[in-house]
Phi, psi and omega in degrees: 000033179296139176094354177274128185291151177287139183228157181268129180259140180279359178274350185294131188252074184289151180232156177284165177299320180297319178296317179296322177302317179296319179296318178298314183300321180292318187278338185239037171053049174091355177296159178236187174277147175294163178288161176096153181294332184283002178286341180232111181236118177288134177262113192260006182289329183289154185250358189230305180266162167270137181224145180224139167267123186240143172249122183269168183292340178270007176095348181290149173247127182227170176242133174252128180239127186238129180287165173301156179297162185303327183269007177291140179274116182234170181281161187300319182288348180272006178296126175060031186285339175290320174300320176300316182299312182297313181297322181291317180296319179296325180288314185288343174295347174295339180254111182293349178282351180255109185278073183258138182293157178288137171270122179272320181196146177232127183238115178242022181280336183063026180278323181257346185214148182276026181197168171294151173206159175214159174249139177220168178298142176279128184273127176285155179110181179252148176298128184301325179301325184280332189247353188304316185290342180272352182275153176291162179299320181294320179294319178298319180297317180298317181294319179297321177294321176300318179298315178302320181292321178296316180297321177300322178293319178299317182291351182283350179277121183274153176244177180250350176208168176261143175119206189255135175299321189280348182222100182301338179287347180248042176231159174197166180282337177241153181291324178301312180294318181295317182294319178296322175297319181295315177299315181298324180295320178294318178295324176293320175300318179296314183297325179298331179259008180057041180286135177248128174260164175292336172258147176291159180302316180292329176293320177295315178299319181296322177296320178293313182295328178302325185249007186297334179299330180297333180291340183290343177292338186275112186255335187239121177286138175226162184289131181237127176291314177076327187249029187274071174248175194311317182297346182258012172242148177238143183230149175204132182053042175067021178233146174288124181253348181191153171226135184229186174060062175270014188295333183260019179295152178207173177261113186207223175234156184303329182295352176277351180291157182302329183294344180248003174230072187294153179268035183206214187284352180087208185092174182278127183250166176294329177296319176297319178297318178294327178287328183095021181231105185231005177226144187223137174281169178302317180298322178291322176298319179301314182294319180300323178286325173298319181289329175293320178298316180302315180300312180301317178296319177298311182301317183292314183294320184294340176302328183276349175260330182272333185058052181300160184277345179229170178262015184304308181293320179302312182291320178298314183294326176300316181293319181295315176298317181299315180294320181292317178298323179299320179291312183298324181282333182271345185246000000 
């Protein structure tokens, strides 16, 4: 998604310094914020939650992440996603090959804040989205291969059902059933906001059903990050130092990862090489295009829930859906 401008989301649940001070004291046994204005720095890269880099009185630097308020209008798959994020990060820390930050505390009582929030370790390094263009071609290739290897490790965690932890209505015993439920949920989210796509709703459904048999090959659910694109990786000294934002994780198949639904012309990438997957059957190509369609529908629909300040995402998603639908209808 390079080149898409940063936009402000209306779901961000900002808090005052006094409120943050109270949250810190509860989670860190009475500790407070260090002095000075730079003890609280809002991190503005995220599009959904409010996040802050905090300096505590004991010298530690931590990150506070706050979910949208309870009355915020979100999409169906976004139900309970902060709880999903925390549980997923704690689970993947079992594998030292996945550089995920430590979760210090998770509070879902809503006593000090009108939403869930958690504190986590501050990741050293620079956001890959910010520095990628300044890296040499060899370094970018190396980092992409590292990303592929990390995603493969995440996908090694098995599940017991397909779909989302946070919404039982978006789960099923088979991947075909779960995926169709997930697509229908996005279309339902769109219908509530009277979203119009360039293709009709029934035309979108027909494209999914045309290729749905390919989903039957997927027999075992595995953990999928789903949102593993450049802004969610950190690098230092040419190495990946962290991966964040597991909130949209689900139980699906590896081809649903960002590394297999590229925002461009396709082809074999260094991330695919790092993952160890560089050849695809027709059924796999069908599924990758179905997952690309799902992504495009999510991106387009969420514009009507976030109320972004520009039409960048709306315009990009229209093009992405159009190109994906053209492939699905022609093959």
